[in-house]
N, C-alpha and C positions, 0 to 999 in steps of 0.2 A: 312599526319597526320589526325587522326580521333579523334573525341571527342564524348563522350557519357555521358549522365547525369545518375547518379545513386542515388537513394534515400538511406538515412541512415535507415536501417531496425532495428526496435527496438521492442523487446518483453517486455511487461509490466505485472507485477503481483501486484495487489492491495491487501494488507493485512489489514483487518478491525478488530481491537481489540473490542471484545464484552465481555470482562471480567467484573467482578463486579465493578472495579474501573472506568470503562468507562460508568457508568449508566447515565441516564438523558441526559443533554445537550451535554455531551462529546460524547456519542454514536450517538446522533443525528447529530453532526458535522461530525463524521466519516462516517455516512451513506450518508449525503449530499455530502461529498467529493467523495465518490465512485460513487454515482449517477451522479455527474457532469462529471466525466470521461466517464462514459457509454454514456451519452447523447451527450457530445461534440465530442466523437469519431465518431459518425454517420457512423459506418461501416468501417471507415478507419483504425481503430485499434480495435482488439478484445482482450482486456486484460483478463488475468485470474483474478478472484476475489475470495478471500477466506476470510471467517469470522473465527475468532479464539478466544478462551479463553483457557481452558485446552485442548479442542478438536478442530478440524478444520472442517469447512463446506465449501464445494466447491460450490460456487454460480454460477460461470461461469468458466469452464475449459479453459485452454489455447487453442487457435485456434478454439474455438466454439463461437457461437453467439446466445444469447437468445433474445427474443423480449424485447427491452429496457424497455417498460412499466412494464412488468412482473418482470424483474430484479430490477428495481427501487422500485417497490412495495415491493419486498422482502427485499431490503436494508433498507427502511424506517421503516420496522417492526422489525428490530433488537433491541434486548434488552440486556443490560449489566448484566452478572451474572457469577459467578464462578471465577476460577483461571486464570492466564495469563501464557502461555507458548510461549514466543516470539521465542525462539530457534527452537521449533517444527514448528512454523508457517514459519520461514525463510527457514527451510529445505523443507517444503511443497512447498514454492514458487520456490525454486531451481528446484524441480521436475517438476513443471508446466513449468518453463522457458526452461528447457532442451528439451521440445517438440517443441520448436519454432526454425525456421531458422531465425537468427537475427545477426546483427553486435554488438548489445548491449542488455544485459539482465538486465532490470531495475526493481527494486522492490520499491514500495511506501508503507511504513508502516504508518498506521494512528492509533496512540496509545499514551497513556500517559507514556509508557515505564516503568511502574512499574512491576517488575518481582516477581511473587509469585510461579512459578513452572517451571520445566525444567532447562536446563543448561544455560550457559552464551551465550547470543544471538550473540556476536561477533565471537564466535567459529562456528557459523552455517551459515556463509556467502559464503561457497563454491558453485559455480554455479551462483552466483549473481554478476554481474559486478559493479553495483552501487546501493546503498541503500539510499533512501531519507526518511525522517521521517516528518510527519505532527503530531504535538503534540497538541491535543485539551486541552484547559483550563490548561495550564502548571503551575505547582508549581515550586518553585526554584529547588527542587530535580528532578522532572520529566523532566523539561526543560534541565537540565544538562545531565540526562541519555539519553534523545533523541538526544542531540547534540553529545555526545560521541559515541553513536551507529551509527549515520549517518556518522560521521567522520571516524569510523573504516570501514564503507562500501563505502568510497569514495564519499559520498553524502553530502547533507546539511539537516539541520533541520529547520522546519518552525513552529513557535508557531501559533496556531489558537484559538483565544478567542471568536470570534463571527462568525456567519454564513457568514457575509459579507466578512470575510477574507479568506474563503475557496478558491474561484476562483483565487485570486492573488497568494496565496500560491501554488496552483496546477500549475499555469502558471510558476512560478519560478522554480519548481522542474522538470516539464516536458519539459521546454525549454532548460534545461542544457544538453549539449552534452559532450561527453568525453573531 
């Protein structure tokens, strides 16, 4: 009998909502969440990171690695403006994740989940094995939308009301395996 240890390979894509509804403290929470993942990964994980509103900006493509300080600097400079196309962002995440060799393709969406453009986000989950949602400053409506979207993606939704809640919420979603 032989035994070998094998790690669970996971590809991660972070989607950071920078639409107008995510202005101020909400976009700051989203930027801190993304920066926390980048800094905590310390080279062990090179997540794709996309900022999105109506358009998408590739901050770090899947499989590449930027200098963490530069990436974090770009993240904390994000400002909320424009429309929200979550379906387009989820399709872009699936494209990023398809580039990775992984057992699980995970997307973490940091958004208030208010849709103002694009199609239904639940219809754009092909290529994503699990979708978790961090919902900054949730209202009753946005909290429900975040929970429904996470559930349709096989994940969980975590409300984040303060910066001090970012790390525990990220730990809960990233620690979940299939």
